[in-house]
Wavefront OBJ file of the C-alpha trace (Angstrom):
o trace
v 89.566 109.216 99.241
v 91.122 106.743 96.819
v 94.441 108.572 96.720
v 96.108 110.505 99.522
v 95.380 114.226 99.674
v 96.265 116.979 102.079
v 93.310 115.843 104.228
v 93.814 112.071 103.820
v 97.128 110.619 104.972
v 98.784 108.009 102.750
v 98.109 105.207 105.238
v 94.349 105.995 105.187
v 93.881 106.232 101.405
v 91.820 103.416 99.881
v 94.596 102.539 97.441
v 96.976 101.933 100.349
v 94.382 99.937 102.286
v 93.587 97.886 99.167
v 97.285 97.115 98.773
v 97.455 95.904 102.366
v 94.375 93.723 101.859
v 95.852 92.318 98.646
v 99.117 91.555 100.433
v 97.297 89.509 103.095
v 95.466 87.493 100.442
v 98.148 84.837 99.933
v 95.617 82.053 99.421
v 91.824 81.945 98.778
v 89.912 82.947 101.915
v 86.567 84.125 103.153
v 85.951 87.845 103.486
v 85.688 87.451 107.250
v 89.005 85.585 107.347
v 90.719 88.372 105.435
v 89.047 90.945 107.710
v 90.291 89.190 110.859
v 93.896 89.165 109.634
v 93.715 92.710 108.269
v 92.228 94.015 111.529
v 94.975 92.321 113.534
v 97.627 93.957 111.339
v 95.990 97.366 111.742
v 95.733 97.309 115.540
v 97.887 100.422 115.907
v 95.664 102.389 113.496
v 92.277 100.623 113.270
v 90.266 100.792 110.064
v 86.485 100.508 109.992
v 84.825 97.545 108.324
v 83.222 99.955 105.841
v 86.636 101.156 104.625
v 87.838 97.549 104.476
v 84.912 96.690 102.187
v 85.599 99.786 100.054
v 89.202 98.600 99.694
v 87.965 95.185 98.531
v 85.556 96.915 96.135
v 88.504 98.808 94.672
v 90.382 95.533 94.188
v 87.332 94.136 92.354
v 87.115 97.248 90.174
v 90.709 96.980 89.053
v 90.252 93.210 88.624
v 92.905 92.071 91.077
v 90.554 89.835 93.073
v 87.495 87.717 92.411
v 85.148 85.388 94.249
v 85.427 81.735 93.306
v 82.562 79.229 93.126
v 82.929 78.519 96.855
v 82.595 82.205 97.783
v 86.277 82.571 98.612
v 88.173 85.732 97.769
v 91.195 85.039 95.596
v 93.859 86.935 93.695
v 93.447 87.158 89.929
v 97.095 87.690 89.060
v 97.956 85.546 86.057
v 94.308 84.899 85.089
v 93.265 85.751 81.560
l 1 2 3 4 5 6 7 8 9 10 11 12 13 14 15 16 17 18 19 20 21 22 23 24 25 26 27 28 29 30 31 32 33 34 35 36 37 38 39 40 41 42 43 44 45 46 47 48 49 50 51 52 53 54 55 56 57 58 59 60 61 62 63 64 65 66 67 68 69 70 71 72 73 74 75 76 77 78 79 80
């Protein structure tokens, strides 16, 4: 589920989806704002909100994103 397998295509693996979410996060935004942009980008192959949240969870686990004091999702690249 995290990585592609013979039953999960590379564009449906959570690691790929997390990368796409991370790419859209160019500035701090609300989760719903990121979801709206991500959903628009995935119109050809829609992704459920549950998988979107799992992708964000993966980004939290590998410490690439965090929530700031205002509840905005932001990249953690360069943070110590």
